[in-house]
C-alpha positions, 0 to 999 in steps of 0.5 A, spaced: 607 659 220 613 665 221 607 670 224 604 664 229 612 664 231 612 671 233 605 670 237 608 665 241 614 669 242 610 675 244 606 671 249 611 667 252 615 675 254 609 678 257 606 672 261 612 670 265 612 675 272 619 678 274 620 680 282 618 687 283 626 689 284 628 687 278 622 690 274 623 696 271 629 692 267 625 687 265 620 693 262 626 696 258 628 689 257 621 687 254 622 694 249 628 691 245 625 685 245 619 687 243 623 691 237 626 685 235 620 681 234 619 687 229 625 687 226 625 679 225 618 680 222 622 684 217 627 680 216 632 684 219 636 678 223 642 682 224 638 687 228 634 683 231 639 679 235 643 686 236 635 688 240 635 681 244 643 682 246 641 688 249 635 685 252 638 679 255 645 684 258 639 688 261 635 681 265 639 676 264 635 671 267 629 671 262 629 664 258 624 667 253 630 672 251 634 665 250 630 662 246 628 668 241 634 668 239 634 661 238 628 662 234 632 667 229 638 663 228 634 657 226 631 662 221 639 663 219 640 656 219 646 657 225 645 651 228 650 650 233 647 657 236 640 654 236 642 648 240 646 653 244 641 658 245 635 652 246 640 649 252 641 656 255 633 657 255 632 650 258 637 651 263 633 657 265 627 653 266 622 655 260 616 654 262 614 650 255 617 644 251 619 649 245 626 649 247 627 642 247 622 641 241 628 646 237 632 642 240 630 635 238 629 638 231 635 641 230 639 635 232 635 631 227 636 635 222 644 634 223 642 626 222 644 625 230 638 621 232 640 619 238 641 625 241 635 628 239 631 622 242 634 623 249 631 630 249 625 627 247 625 623 253 626 627 258 622 627 264 619 635 261 617 631 254 610 632 252 605 630 247 609 634 241 615 631 243 613 624 243 608 626 237 615 629 234 619 622 236 614 618 233 612 621 226 619 624 225 623 619 227 620 613 227 620 611 234 615 609 238 619 609 245 
């Protein structure tokens, strides 16, 4: 499962595009992200977080970097930080539903079912979010 998450994160980072003017900073940031992914895979979460922080400092408008930090904090069971970084990725308009999904999962695990349901019912929801609502939360609307 963990390797699958790493592969998804890697594909997110390299699939998004950047304006030419900031291409150099984004490339440097991606180097830090790659190192962070490697460290995360080794269980060296604090070092991975520092690499993501550097990537964000270099290129602060990439939603993928914030989402990657949310994943690390999820591994560390720091739920409030997961929510914060998922919100930042959502605000920066990450073009997939994973921050919504992970936010809903965390809220559900924190017994904040209504809030989780609201996240899933946003216009950006997908089949995966609807499936989460039905199977985990027991709602059908």
